[in-house]
C-alpha positions as CSV (number, residue, x, y, z in Angstrom):
1,X,25.1,-49.3,24.2
2,X,26.3,-47.1,21.3
3,X,22.6,-46.6,20.3
4,X,21.8,-45.4,23.8
5,X,24.6,-42.8,23.8
6,X,23.6,-41.7,20.3
7,X,20.0,-41.2,21.3
8,X,21.0,-39.4,24.5
9,X,23.3,-37.1,22.5
10,X,20.6,-36.3,20.1
11,X,18.1,-35.5,22.8
12,X,20.6,-33.4,24.6
13,X,21.3,-31.4,21.5
14,X,17.6,-30.9,20.8
15,X,17.0,-29.6,24.3
16,X,20.0,-27.3,24.3
17,X,19.1,-26.0,20.9
18,X,15.5,-25.4,22.0
19,X,16.6,-23.5,25.1
20,X,18.9,-21.3,23.0
21,X,16.1,-20.6,20.5
22,X,13.7,-19.6,23.3
23,X,16.2,-17.3,24.8
24,X,17.0,-15.7,21.5
25,X,13.3,-15.1,20.8
26,X,12.7,-13.3,24.1
27,X,13.1,-9.6,23.8
28,X,14.5,-7.3,26.4
29,X,12.0,-4.9,27.9
30,X,14.4,-3.3,30.3
31,X,14.9,0.1,28.8
32,X,14.3,3.5,30.1
33,X,13.1,6.9,28.8
34,X,16.7,8.1,28.6
35,X,17.3,5.4,25.9
36,X,14.6,6.8,23.6
37,X,13.4,10.1,22.0
38,X,9.8,10.0,23.2
39,X,8.6,10.0,26.8
40,X,5.8,7.9,28.1
41,X,3.6,11.1,28.5
42,X,4.2,11.9,24.8
43,X,3.3,8.3,23.8
44,X,0.1,8.5,25.9
45,X,-0.8,11.8,24.2
46,X,-0.3,10.3,20.8
47,X,-2.5,7.3,21.6
48,X,-5.2,9.6,22.9
49,X,-5.0,11.8,19.8
50,X,-5.3,8.7,17.6
51,X,-8.2,7.1,19.5
52,X,-10.9,9.6,20.6
53,X,-12.1,9.1,24.2
54,X,-9.2,6.7,25.1
55,X,-8.7,6.1,28.9
56,X,-5.3,4.6,29.5
57,X,-5.2,1.7,31.9
58,X,-1.6,0.5,31.6
59,X,1.6,1.3,29.8
60,X,4.4,-1.2,29.4
61,X,7.8,-1.0,27.7
62,X,8.8,-3.7,25.3
63,X,11.3,-4.5,22.6
64,X,10.2,-6.4,19.5
65,X,12.5,-7.1,16.6
66,X,15.0,-4.5,17.9
67,X,12.3,-1.8,18.1
68,X,11.7,-0.1,21.5
69,X,7.9,0.2,22.1
70,X,5.4,1.7,24.5
71,X,2.5,-0.8,24.7
72,X,-0.5,1.2,25.8
73,X,-3.6,-0.6,27.0
74,X,-6.9,1.2,27.6
75,X,-10.5,1.5,26.8
76,X,-12.9,3.9,25.0
77,X,-15.9,5.6,26.5
78,X,-18.0,2.8,24.9
79,X,-16.0,0.2,26.9
80,X,-14.0,-1.2,23.9
81,X,-10.6,-2.4,24.9
82,X,-7.7,-0.8,22.9
83,X,-4.1,-1.8,22.6
84,X,-1.7,0.7,21.0
85,X,2.0,0.0,20.2
86,X,4.1,3.1,19.7
87,X,7.7,3.3,18.5
88,X,9.5,5.0,21.4
89,X,12.2,6.5,19.0
90,X,10.0,7.8,16.2
91,X,6.7,8.4,18.0
92,X,4.9,6.5,15.3
93,X,2.0,4.2,16.0
94,X,2.9,0.8,14.6
95,X,-0.1,-1.2,15.7
96,X,-3.6,-0.8,17.0
97,X,-5.6,-3.7,18.3
98,X,-9.3,-2.7,18.8
99,X,-11.5,-4.7,21.2
100,X,-9.6,-8.0,20.9
101,X,-10.0,-8.2,17.1
102,X,-7.6,-10.5,15.5
103,X,-4.5,-8.4,15.5
104,X,-5.7,-5.5,13.4
105,X,-2.2,-4.3,12.6
106,X,-2.6,-0.8,11.5
107,X,0.9,0.1,10.4
108,X,0.1,3.6,9.4
109,X,3.7,4.9,9.3
110,X,4.9,2.0,7.1
111,X,1.8,2.2,4.9
112,X,1.9,6.0,4.5
113,X,-1.7,6.5,5.3
114,X,-2.9,10.1,5.5
115,X,-6.7,9.6,5.7
116,X,-8.1,9.2,9.2
117,X,-9.8,5.9,10.1
118,X,-13.1,7.7,11.0
119,X,-13.2,9.5,7.5
120,X,-12.5,6.2,5.7
121,X,-15.2,4.5,7.7
122,X,-17.7,7.2,6.9
123,X,-17.0,6.9,3.2
124,X,-17.3,3.1,3.3
125,X,-20.7,3.4,5.1
126,X,-21.9,5.9,2.5
127,X,-20.9,3.5,-0.3
128,X,-22.7,0.6,1.4
129,X,-25.7,2.5,2.5
130,X,-27.6,1.2,5.5
131,X,-24.9,-1.3,6.5
132,X,-22.7,-1.7,9.6
133,X,-19.0,-2.3,9.8
134,X,-18.1,-5.8,10.9
135,X,-14.4,-5.8,10.2
136,X,-11.8,-3.2,9.4
137,X,-8.1,-3.6,8.5
138,X,-5.3,-2.0,6.6
139,X,-3.5,-3.6,3.6
140,X,-0.9,-2.1,1.3
141,X,-1.7,1.4,2.6
142,X,-5.5,1.2,2.1
143,X,-8.4,0.7,4.5
144,X,-10.4,-2.4,3.9
145,X,-13.9,-2.6,5.4
146,X,-16.4,-5.5,5.5
147,X,-19.9,-4.3,6.1
148,X,-23.3,-6.1,6.4
149,X,-26.9,-5.0,6.2
150,X,-28.6,-8.3,6.9
151,X,-29.2,-9.1,3.2
152,X,-25.9,-8.2,1.6
153,X,-22.2,-8.3,2.5
154,X,-20.0,-5.4,1.2
155,X,-16.3,-5.1,0.8
156,X,-15.1,-1.6,0.4
157,X,-11.4,-0.5,0.0
158,X,-10.6,3.1,0.7
159,X,-7.4,4.6,-0.7
160,X,-5.1,5.6,2.3
161,X,-3.8,8.7,0.7
162,X,-6.9,10.2,-1.1
163,X,-9.8,8.7,0.8
164,X,-11.5,7.6,-2.5
165,X,-13.2,4.2,-2.9
166,X,-10.9,2.1,-5.0
167,X,-12.7,-1.2,-4.8
168,X,-16.3,-2.2,-4.0
169,X,-18.0,-5.6,-3.9
170,X,-21.5,-6.5,-3.0
171,X,-22.5,-10.1,-2.4
172,X,-25.7,-11.7,-1.2
173,X,-25.2,-13.0,2.4
174,X,-25.5,-16.8,2.8
């Protein structure tokens, strides 16, 4: 009998703790423009400025880790899906997810990047002549590109402040 009560007590504690943990993880998305410094229109303009040819399909308000965000979903003229998260108080773009790529977090503000993505991509393509970009990301304030030309795989790192190539690797594709 004592064993049954002990097991029931443990199960109850686990379930209660799990429910509390889930409720603590869920963020509140019920905020309005009067709570923040940037309007939805300003957020949409910033997203369109960052991504040429962006057509906005949907804008949602969210709160993640205490930061109020505009989550902007859209697509480019080429049909690529785009997701942009913009801090509603600072106006800074904190994340860009391009065409469903695995969470290409481009934390430009935190990374202090000054070079535009298009310019960095052009430099990477020039360094790895005749190749196409397969992956792009940002790490420690630098753009990282993986390019392929059918025979070789290239990894090019572009300095986020100066636009210079700071790392280059060329490997035979398997």
